[in-house]
SEKERO-744715 format. One record per residue (C-alpha): residue in three letters; x, y, z. Coordinates in steps of 0.001 Angstrom, whole numbers, padded with zeros to 6 digits, always signed. Example, Ala and Ser with C-alpha at 12.3 -4.5 7.8 and 13.67 -1.06 7.14 Angstrom:
% residues 2
Ala+012300-004500+007800/Ser+013670-001060+007140/
END
This chain:
% residues 303
Met+102372+209018-015791/Ser+104673+206092-016298/Gln+103352+203406-018581/Phe+104224+200694-016164/Ile+104526+200045-012471/Ile+106336+197241-010679/Ile+104706+196134-007461/Lys+106873+193941-005256/Ser+105051+191719-002822/Met+107124+188557-002435/Pro+110381+188110-004377/Gln+109669+184456-005070/Asn+106126+184999-006317/Thr+105363+188545-007433/Leu+102479+190416-009003/Ile+103456+193191-011389/Ile+101391+195734-013299/Phe+101615+196897-016917/Gln+099234+199699-017907/Asp+096792+198770-015141/Lys+096871+195104-016159/Lys+098024+192459-013710/Ile+100741+190029-014787/Arg+101700+187135-012577/Arg+105266+185872-012412/Ile+107248+183322-010418/Trp+110942+182837-009700/His+111896+179450-011169/Glu+115312+177960-011954/Asp+117093+181256-011295/Glu+114955+183459-013544/Trp+111514+185036-013798/Phe+108741+183157-015586/Phe+105656+185153-016621/Ser+102075+184023-017112/Val+101549+183735-020873/Ile+097787+184186-020535/Asp+098299+187455-018671/Val+100722+188721-021315/Val+098336+187752-024123/Ser+095525+189545-022313/Val+097586+192741-022096/Leu+098716+192746-025717/Thr+095481+191644-027394/Glu+092833+192987-025011/Ser+090953+189813-025874/Thr+087852+189001-023833/Asn+089052+185391-023791/Pro+092880+185413-023698/Arg+092994+181713-022852/Asp+091166+180848-026087/Tyr+093310+183334-028036/Trp+096481+181654-026755/Tyr+095106+178208-027609/Lys+094260+179215-031191/Met+097550+181089-031531/Lys+099550+177942-030719/Ile+097600+175954-033303/Arg+098012+178665-035944/Met+101769+178962-035445/Glu+102231+175214-035624/Asp+100188+175003-038851/Glu+101898+177979-040509/Ser+105526+177477-039576/Gly+105796+174322-037531/Asn+106758+176524-034583/Glu+105319+174984-031430/Leu+104998+177830-028958/Ser+104064+175419-026205/Thr+107624+174043-026224/Ile+108951+177311-024801/Cys+106489+177230-021913/Arg+106512+175581-018508/Gln+103493+174547-016499/Leu+104017+176352-013184/Lys+101596+176940-010327/Leu+100390+180527-010002/Asp+097674+182119-007900/Ala+094343+181868-009722/Pro+091439+184359-009324/Asp+089765+181952-006891/Gly+092804+182112-004612/Lys+094018+178605-005395/Lys+097295+177760-007096/Arg+096803+176291-010551/Glu+099224+175118-013240/Thr+099590+177858-015839/Asp+101570+178252-019066/Cys+104607+180364-018168/Ala+107632+181510-020157/Asn+110899+183220-019272/Thr+111913+186583-020726/Glu+113295+185050-023924/Gly+110142+182994-024417/Ile+107851+185960-023785/Leu+109743+188008-026381/Arg+109216+185219-028938/Ile+105506+185202-028156/Ile+105319+189000-028465/Gln+106773+188773-031969/Thr+103817+186652-033071/Ile+101171+189057-031750/Pro+100391+192158-033851/Ser+099889+194794-031192/Pro+100694+198501-030768/Lys+101662+197661-027205/Ala+104496+195367-028278/Glu+107302+197935-028032/Pro+106253+199499-024707/Phe+105809+195984-023351/Lys+109356+195072-024397/Arg+110678+198145-022576/Trp+108627+197211-019537/Leu+109987+193677-019637/Ala+113519+195054-019765/Gln+112883+197134-016655/Val+111424+194149-014827/Gly+114560+192168-015644/Ser+116908+194980-014663/Glu+116637+194111-010977/Arg+118138+190700-011726/Ile+120783+192172-014026/Lys+121902+194508-011233/Glu+122271+191531-008931/Ile+124348+189664-011512/Glu+126631+192683-011918/Asn+126821+193162-008160/Pro+126289+189822-006360/Glu+126314+191619-003012/Leu+122852+192988-003842/Ala+121486+189460-004229/Gln+123191+188397-001023/Glu+121692+191321+000872/Arg+118264+190504-000545/Met+118505+186879+000596/Lys+119755+187987+004007/Glu+116740+190229+004442/Leu+114383+187414+003434/Tyr+115801+185039+006021/Glu+115712+187745+008688/Gln+112022+188274+007895/Lys+111440+184566+008371/Gly+113006+184779+011831/Tyr+116281+182930+011305/Pro+119211+183880+013600/Lys+121995+185947+012023/Asp+124772+183389+012589/Trp+122670+180719+010842/Ile+121990+183103+007939/Asp+125730+183682+007451/Lys+126298+179935+007101/Arg+123320+179523+004799/Leu+124539+182254+002440/Arg+128047+180807+002432/Gly+126547+177432+001615/Met+124729+178950-001365/Ala+128018+180297-002730/Ile+129713+176920-002337/Arg+126750+175216-003987/Gln+126919+177619-006930/Asn+130625+176899-007375/Leu+129829+173187-007435/Thr+127091+173483-010059/Asp+129378+175695-012159/Glu+132015+172965-011985/Trp+129462+170324-012960/Gln+128489+172421-015960/Asp+132153+172541-016969/Arg+132110+168753-016854/Gly+129171+168677-019301/Ile+126414+168180-016730/Thr+123450+170518-017135/Ser+120164+168755-016330/Gln+118345+169144-013032/Lys+117928+165375-012860/Asp+121680+164825-013018/Tyr+122277+167526-010407/Ala+119845+165689-008139/Ile+121633+162363-008706/Leu+125040+163828-007863/Thr+123682+165731-004875/Ala+122173+162509-003547/Glu+125609+160829-003747/Ile+127184+163588-001656/Ser+124338+163528+000854/Lys+124413+159725+001259/Ala+128158+159751+001844/Thr+127941+162680+004279/Phe+124810+161867+006266/Gly+123818+158355+005217/Met+120629+159678+003631/Thr+119549+161116+000298/Pro+117911+164574+000428/Ser+114429+163042+000094/Glu+115165+160614+002946/Tyr+116553+163486+004983/Lys+113306+165421+004478/Gln+111336+162463+005776/Phe+113680+162228+008767/Lys+113017+165877+009548/His+109244+165366+009175/Ile+109020+167778+006247/Pro+105818+166926+004336/Glu+106486+165129+001053/Lys+104527+167668-000997/Ser+106007+170640+000829/Lys+108105+173110-001159/Ala+110246+173669+001923/Asn+113962+173619+001166/Leu+115837+170943+003112/Arg+118786+173254+003749/Asp+116487+175905+005161/Asn+115636+173294+007803/Met+119162+172274+008746/Thr+120989+173132+011947/Asp+124314+174983+011949/Leu+126367+171772+012042/Glu+124294+170124+009322/Leu+124923+173138+007101/Ile+128637+173040+007874/Phe+129033+169390+006868/Thr+126865+169938+003787/Met+129246+172708+002756/Leu+132285+170535+003462/Gly+131021+167681+001282/Glu+130219+169990-001612/Lys+133421+172020-001332/Val+135625+168919-001325/Thr+133660+167496-004268/Thr+134251+170736-006179/Glu+137995+170707-005511/Ile+138404+167030-006492/Ser+136425+167630-009679/Lys+138535+170660-010612/Lys+141690+168631-010099/Glu+140653+165418-011870/Lys+138178+166814-014448/Pro+135776+163820-014593/Asn+133867+163293-017821/Gly+130077+163187-017516/Val+127753+161848-014831/Pro+129243+158365-014144/Glu+132709+159714-013342/Ser+131279+162692-011472/Lys+129216+160331-009301/Lys+132422+158709-008089/Val+133891+162114-007304/Ala+130698+163162-005498/Lys+130811+160054-003344/Arg+134465+160693-002456/Gly+133791+164316-001589/Gly+130839+163354+000564/Ser+132879+160620+002241/Val+135386+163200+003460/Ala+132567+165111+005114/Gly+131034+161869+006373/Lys+134236+160822+008134/Ala+134598+164272+009656/Arg+130987+164077+010842/Leu+131598+160747+012561/Glu+134710+162093+014295/Thr+132751+165135+015434/Glu+129931+162982+016782/Lys+132493+160867+018633/Glu+133916+163949+020337/Leu+130489+165397+021133/Gly+129011+162100+022223/Gln+125896+162646+020113/Ser+124709+162709+016529/Ile+124772+166008+014670/Ile+121957+164764+012422/Ser+118873+166414+013825/Glu+115132+165977+013364/Glu+114829+169704+014047/Asn+113285+171805+011309/Tyr+112418+175453+010924/Leu+108953+175017+009481/Pro+107268+177090+012237/Leu+109351+180052+011066/Arg+107549+179965+007721/Lys+104398+181165+009382/Ser+103945+184870+010002/Val+106430+186157+012562/Arg+105946+188934+015061/Ser+107339+192294+014055/Leu+109766+193908+016480/Lys+107626+197043+016329/Gly+104209+196979+017929/Gly+103920+193176+017913/Glu+102111+193224+014586/Lys+102152+190210+012312/Asp+104553+190436+009424/Asp+102820+189398+006195/Gly+106013+189782+004176/Thr+107116+186192+004625/Val+107974+184390+001404/Asp+107549+180984-000135/Ala+110275+178421+000406/Glu+113316+178894-001747/Val+113550+176654-004779/Glu+115731+173648-004037/Glu+119260+174289-005225/Lys+120295+172753-008503/
END
């Protein structure tokens, strides 16, 4: 018998099993984050893993000044009562650091298990087509039309190129990405992403991705604004956020002018209140009319 089993339920929020023990994980900021409490429970077999983790953090801080809590994120995971609750989570690197502080005979097999869990992502990095096919399947399960999916996936690639360019310009924080994205959106559509969500009647607390609720034309002009911004930035190499904001506004303005010309020709606005939120509910399977319970949580908003 294998020491570990991986059970895939939903790619964005998956339950996995190590030696008959459940470990919760969530896809966050382009990597897996694992429940620290679940990992501690597996390695220590403690009857109160939450208390063990609490005392462990205190001990490590007292002994070496190493604050384990700094490598954790508070992310919402499914609790035993079925509700989502904020839980200490760490990525693979953080979990390995925690493992090193726990004397356990299961440490080495757990490391091997963790490596196998991460291998699915490594394969996608080595062969991006695998990730693209996975995303395509997810959107098909949600009920999106194939021509829309093609545009959405192309938009993801353009977005990734833009964030890579921003990183080259010394911009790395999610907050700064949001600021620059807002500049492009305002220049393209006259609204920031948060204002756009309100326009589309997407609940404020919803995790729904704005772009997953755009029409074909909205996606096209979003791509245009971001692609032009990327090309200007590559050419002029702005330094930091202030200069990049100016570039973002210029790139968005190109898309904004094109949008206005398009609306003039069509005789109507391409900015739509339409959203795809109904598609997030269970969809009917093509076989037998059964409900498909494989739908997934909304994708994390792009950087």
